[in-house]
Structures are given as C-alpha cells and as structure tokens.
N, C-alpha and C positions, 0 to 999 in steps of 0.2 A: 674894683674904684669905679667911680663915676667918669662915664665919659668912653670904657673898655667895654668894646664892642669882637665880636665876631673872634674870641680868644680859641686856637687849634692849634694842638700838637700835630707839628711836622715828621720827625722825629725824636730817637731815644737810643739809646743806648747804656749798656751795664759800666762801670769803672768797677777795676777790680778791687777788693780787697780782703784782707785778710778774714781765713773762715770763721776764726773762735772772736771775732770784733764784733760781734753780733749787730754789725751794721751791713748797710745794702747803699752805694750808692749810685743814680743815675742820671745822665745828662742831658735835657730836654731842650729841645728847639723847638721858639715859642711863637708862632704867629699870631699879633693883633690889630684892632684899628682903633686905635685913642685920639678924639677928636679928626677923625675923617682922616688919619698919616697912616699908611700903613708899616707896622714897627715889624721885625724879625730877629731872636733873641736867642741866645744859648744860656744857659743854668744849669745849678747841679742839685741837685737833692737828696736829700741822705736818709733814709730811712733807720730807725732804729728796732731788734727784733725782741720781745718780750714772752716770755713764755708764761702760758697761762695755760691751767685742767680744767677739763670741762666738768660739769655739774655732777655728772657720774662718775670720775674720779675723783672728785675733792670729796664726795663721801667713801668710796671704797676706803682713801687712804687715811680719814677717821674712824674706822673700822679695831685699827692699833691704838688707836687713847682714846677709848670710851672709860667714861668713869663711873658708871654706873647700870647694873643689868635690873630689869625687869621679869621677873620667874612667872609667869602667868598657869597654874594647874589646875587642873579638874579632875578627881579621882574617881570616875564610875566608869563602868563597861565602855559605854557608848560616850566619851568625852566628849568626841567632832559634833555629836548634837548640839551640848551643853554651851560649847567654847563658836560658836555658829553666832548664836546674839550679841558675841564681844567682837567675833570678825566683822559684822553689820554696822555696830559702832565705829568702829576705826575706818571702814570705809566708807562712812558719810563723814567723817572728818578729817578734810583735807590738812586742815592748822597742827592739827597733833600728828598726822601721820611724818609731816615733813621733821622731824624730829628727832625720825626713830635712824638709826646708823647703820642699821642691820636685823635681821630675824629669822630666829634660828629654831625649826619645828623638833620639840623634842616629845619623848612619853607623856600622856597628860596633859598638854601642852605645846607651849611656844616661850622662846628667850628673846626681850626685845634691849637695845643695845641702844645707850644715850651719850649723849657729850657731857652731862653733869647731871647732879645729886637731883637738882632744881625741877630737871624736865622730866626727869624719872620720879618723880611726886605727882610733878601734875598730872603725868600720863594716867597712872596711880588710882589718881581722886577722878579722873574722866572712867574708868572702870569702872571704880565701885559702885558710882551712876547707875552704870547696866546691869550689875550683875550684884546680889551680895557676897561678900569676900570677905577672908582674915588674910590683914596681911602682915609680916615681918623682914621690919630691917635689920641687916648685918653689913658689918665692914671691917672691912680684911686687908694688915699695909702689906704692900709690894712694893716697895725701896723708900726708903731716907735717908736725906742730907741730913746729916747734924750739925756740919759747917755752915750754913744757910736756913737753918732749922726748916726746911723742907721736907714733905713726904706727898709718896706716892701713895691714896688710899683705893680701893675699888668698895661699891658700896654694891649691895644685892638685896633686894628688894622682893621676897617672897610674896605672891597670892594665892593662897588655894580659895578659889571658888567653891561655892555652896552648891554639891554634889545633885542638885537641883536641876530638871526641866519644865517646859510647860508640858502640861497634860500628864504630867506623873501623878501615879495616884499614889498615896503615902498614909500610915496611920501616926495621927498627933499625940505625941508623949503624954500621958496625963499631967506629967510636971511640967508641961514646957508654958513657959511664961508669954506673955503680949499676943494670946490666940484666944481670948473670951472661950466662948459658948463652944470651941471645937476643940476641946481639951480631950485627946482619947478618942475621938471620931476618923472614921474613914472621910482623907480631903482628897479633893483634885487639884492639884496644881493651876491655876488659872493664868496668870503672871510672873515674869520676872524682870526688877526693877532694884531700888537701891535694899527693895524689901521685897519679901516672897508673899507673894497673892493668892491665898489657898481661898477655894469654897469646898463647901460640905457636901460628900457623895457619900454620905451614909444612907443605908433604907432606913424608911419611918418605921420605928418600932411600935406596932400597937400588939394589945392583948387584950381579951377576953377574958370575965371570969363570970362563972355562976354559981 
C-alpha cells in the first residue's frame, strides 16, 4: 500500500492444526513504517494445501485411459532401416509428440497410444506423408452401460508401411500401374515420401545385327 515502507518479518510461529485439514496456520510478527510512524503487529496467515501431479505423473496415469492405438509396422528383414524415416519425422515434430501417451516397441514396428481417436487419426495422416502405407481401422467394445446409453470403445489403427527403403533395388512388375516406362524394369528407390520415387537402374540394351 501507499505510504508503507520497510515492511519486515520479525518473528513467525506455527499454530497447530489437524493434519487432515489440509491447512497450515502461521502467526507473523510484522513491523512497518507508515507515514514515518513505526508500527508492529501480529497477524494470522492461513495456507491451504492443494495436491497437484507433475506432468510426467499425469501422462503416466493417462496410460490407463487410452482410447486409440496406432500400430505401425513394416514387414521386412531389416525393418529398423525403414522405420528410421518415420522416427526422424516424429522427432522433428514436437507438436505431434505431445499427444502420445506412451510408446511400446513391437516386432517390426511400434505401438503408439492416444487419449482420443481424433489425435490418433491426425498422427496417422502425418505418418502417411512421410512414407507410403496402408491403413485399416477397427473398433472393439470394452464395456457398456445400457442404463446411461454409454460405451467404452477402443480403436485400433493398423498402419502397414510399404516394405521398401531408400537405395533398395527392385524389379517393377509389368502390370504395375502409374510407373510409366519403368514397367518391367530394374529400378532403384531414390526417395520415400507419400509416394515412392524410382529411378531406372537397368543397363542399356544394345544389339548388333549383321
């Protein structure tokens, strides 16, 4: 307040309270100069205790309440190489990582847990921009309350990543569509994104006739 100068705490002491009351009472002896007049007074201060979890504890408790899971898989012998592309894409996007409750390592991939279906689908759309994949969504009923007309439904989004990586040498099938003049040719995977970028690696076919 205006005119208050040199506020000091001269003494303090606790007042006993019930341990379960979630309150702490303290008596403070204050001294201050108000308009050049020195005043000393004892006042009671009450503190209320409110429990609060840290961010890590909140995220751990939410693991039991996940509503959607994204199962990312790449079925090839060295799937770690192909999944590295998606790991880097996730590591670069902090906004996308904050919605992930937990991650579990599985054979040929990972399981990502989310608190809602919308966040899981948004995550799947982001992955599809980094590598071509086929997605499939299924739902399972965990429990239901017919009285209140509510149900607990878990959603599973299976993402099967194309079993190709950069620098893979492949043969494009002749009946493949959308490959132009690379049909039936030996090709090198140049880049992986939402589509596969190929470059012709077949040797030139020259012939001589006499």
